[in-house]
C-alpha angles and dihedrals in degrees: 000000000000119000120216125195110205119193119188118190107169114121089219118090090190131025094029113144093199091053092046094051090045088052089057089054092048094048093055092041093053094044091052094042107027091166094048120116123240125193108197127194122182106198092192097050092042108025119200122225117254110252112269138186093284091052093050098044094043089069093062099033120088108254093236088061096049120129117227088261092051092048091053092047095050092046089058091047091048090052094050095041089048090056090050096048094044094058126091094202139012139223118192125182107197118167122196114258115184092339094308142064122293114272088237090062092046089053089056091048093053091051096050107033104096125149111243094019105055101359136040119273088216095054091243106122091205089065098052127112092250096042115145098009112136122249133183121201124196103203107180123184136186096230136022120282097166120141110282095027121114091246098050094103090053094063106107094160103073096043090049095048092045091051093044103042102028106020096042110021092033096229120162096245133204119178127201116195118193104190140195091033091155093062090091094057106025112079091205089062100044091109087064096057095104091052090047091051091050092049091050093049091050090049093053091047092049091049092052092046092049091048092056092044091050093051090050091048094050092047088058094056 
């Protein structure tokens, strides 16, 4: 049975667009694959520590020489990397915070991105241990950062995720971008509500479509 790793990173437990669209993906996934396994990690409910000196040095120090701090750090990395490597497919919900990814998501990245374990030693993403595995990203944002808009050059989420997940880990990446999510709460954006509703509807539909496609793809492996 297929195994999905789902990472949520929104700080909002309720009212999060990225979580809601990810939930649409999960609902279709689980209906199509009721026996499939899902490993779920909520980075807001259970924040991970930012990587520190012990976590960095533990990677290049023989395990028999680890200090207690290094042992604790590498145990956490082993757990998170194990979750990543055990999955057949990935679902990441990563909203835009201040033009970039949430710090909770970056903390996860710094714990799991290790050459030879989750990325290629050669630098070629096609040669990495996760190469070719499918991944869906829900990258919501309060405004519009689409190509041709004034804010396009200020989107540091999509370039980062593309470099990390596709260009480094070698994942087969699909990105869904519900935009204008602040139109419902920001009076200055109320005239954009219809566009926001359309973007959200398209995002939910895309999530459901990708879920079905992913199930069919994994069944063919």
